[in-house]
N, C-alpha and C positions, 0 to 999 in steps of 0.2 A: 237142309240146302238153304242158302242165303234167300232165295225167293220166297221160300214158305215160312221162313222164320223172321224175316224183317218186314218192317211196314212198307207199303208199297212206295211211298215217297223216298225212304232210305234205299230200297233195292234199285229204283230208278237212278239214284244218284250213284251207286255203286256200279251198276252195270255201264252208265254213262262214262264213268271214269275208267274202266276196264276197256271200253271200246276206244276211248280217247288216247289211253296211254299204252296199248298193245297194238300189234299188227300181225297180219298174215294168219298162218295156222295156230300161232299161239293164242291170237285173239279169239279164234273160233273154239279152241279148247277151253279158254276161261269163261266165255259166255256159256258154252255148254255146261260147265261145271256149275255156274251161278243158277242156271235154270233148274237143277236138282231132279232131274228125270231118271236117276238110277232106280232100276228094279230092286225092292227091297224083299223080294220073296226068298224063302229058304229052298225052293224046289230047283232041282238041277235037271235039265233036259240034256242028255248026253248027246242026242244027235244035233241039236243046236250048238253045244260046245264044240263038237268036231267041225261043224259048219263054220262057226266063228273061228276057230283056230286055222282052218283052210283058208278063210278069206284074209286073216292078218297074213299068213304066209304068202299068200298071192299079191296082197297089198304091198308087201316088203321085200324080203330078200329073194324071191321068186320072179322078180320082174326088174326091169331097168326103172330106176326113180321109185319114189315112195308114194303112195296114195294114202296120206296123213288122214284124210277125211275117214277112211275106213276104220283106221286105229281109233280115231276120236268117236266114231259112232259107237264102236264096241266097248272100249275102255270107260266112257262115261256112262253108258246107259244099261249095262248088265250088272247084276248082282256080285257081290263079292264072291260068293260061293261058286257061282257059276264060272266067274272068271279064273278061280283057282283051278277049275277043270279045264278051261281053256288053255291057260298056261301049260298045264300038263301034257294036253293034247300037241299043242304047238310045239314042244319040245320033242315029243315023238315024231311029228311030221319034219320039222325042219333040222332036227338033229343038233339044235342049240337053243339055249335059254331066250325067252322073249326079251330079257334085258340086254342080252349081246346083240341081238337083231336090231333091236331100238338104238343102240350106242353106234352100230355099223350104218344104219340107214338114215339116221337123223343127227341133227346138230342144233345148237344153241337152245334158245328157250323151249322149243317144241320136245326137243330131246329130254331135257330136265323135266318139263311137264309130265310127258309119258313115263319116265322112269319113276317119278314120285308117284304117280298113280299105282305102278306095278309093284313097287317096293312096298307101299304101304298095304296093298291088297295082300302080298305074299306073308307078311309078318309086321304087324302094327308095332310092337315093341322095338324091333331091330330098326325100323324106319325112324322111329323118333329117337332111338339112341344114337344113329349116324346123324341126324339133324341136330341134336344137342352137341355132339362133338364138333360138327362143322362150325356151330355158332362160338365155339371156344377154342379151336385150333388156331395155331398161328399168332401173328401179332394182332393185338386187339381182340375184343370180344363182342359179338352182337348181342348186346343186352336185351334189345326187344325180343329177338328170337328165343334166347335163353330163358328169359321170364315168361313168355307166351307159352312155350311149351311147358315148362315146369307147373306153372299155375293150371293151365288147361288140363293137363293129364293127371294132376295130383289125386283127384278122386276117381279117375277111371282105371288107369293102367301103369301109374308111376313105378310101383313095385317090379312089374315086369320089364318096364324100360331100363330100370336100374341094373337088373339082371342081364340084360341083352347089352346094356353098356359095358358091364364089367367082362362079359364074355368076349366082345369085340376088342376092347382096348386094355384089358389086363389092369385095370385100374377102376376104383368105385367112382361113381358119378360125384359124390360128395368130395373126394379127394381131388377130382379134376376141378370142381367148383371152387374149392379152397385155394388150389394154386392160380386159378384164372381171373378171381374177383376179389374185391376188398369191401371193408367197411360195413354199413347197414345192408347195402344189397347183397354181400356174401352172407350174412347172419340170417336174412329173410329167407334166401334160397335153401340154406342149410337146414332151417327150421322145417321147410316144406319138404325137402328131400329125405330127411331122416326118420 
């Protein structure tokens, strides 16, 4: 988490920027993520997973209006393994995927924030493959996002991300980069990706 890995001065600056540049529920989500209080244990408490799924259901599609703070408290604090069980239980209770519920119940930055968390928890390579595609599709390229993901994930799971990218878009990540970039930038990215 940013809080635990950055010096106190830098963290204060980042949090101050987040607070001043965001608002509402998204600000609460961003600050919660910065605090880095996610449970990292490998243990799964099935009773708690069911309870969390019910709370998400009751905070969203089972009521008028959405209690975004409940989504925030669960999605930001529970372990990834636990949340995978919560999502499975949620689907059983709600008869729909948590992503569909978030799309139905929320909008704007808070919707994108929660969807990013859920997608990353469900499948990290697929999440980053989708983000790489978004950085290159359409007119222009989001160079910062493209290089950030390629460099950051290069020694972690880029092989899996490339596989997910090909499965999703029927084209290799390298071919997509060749078509969407040029010059030394293209050459550098292709060296990392190949």
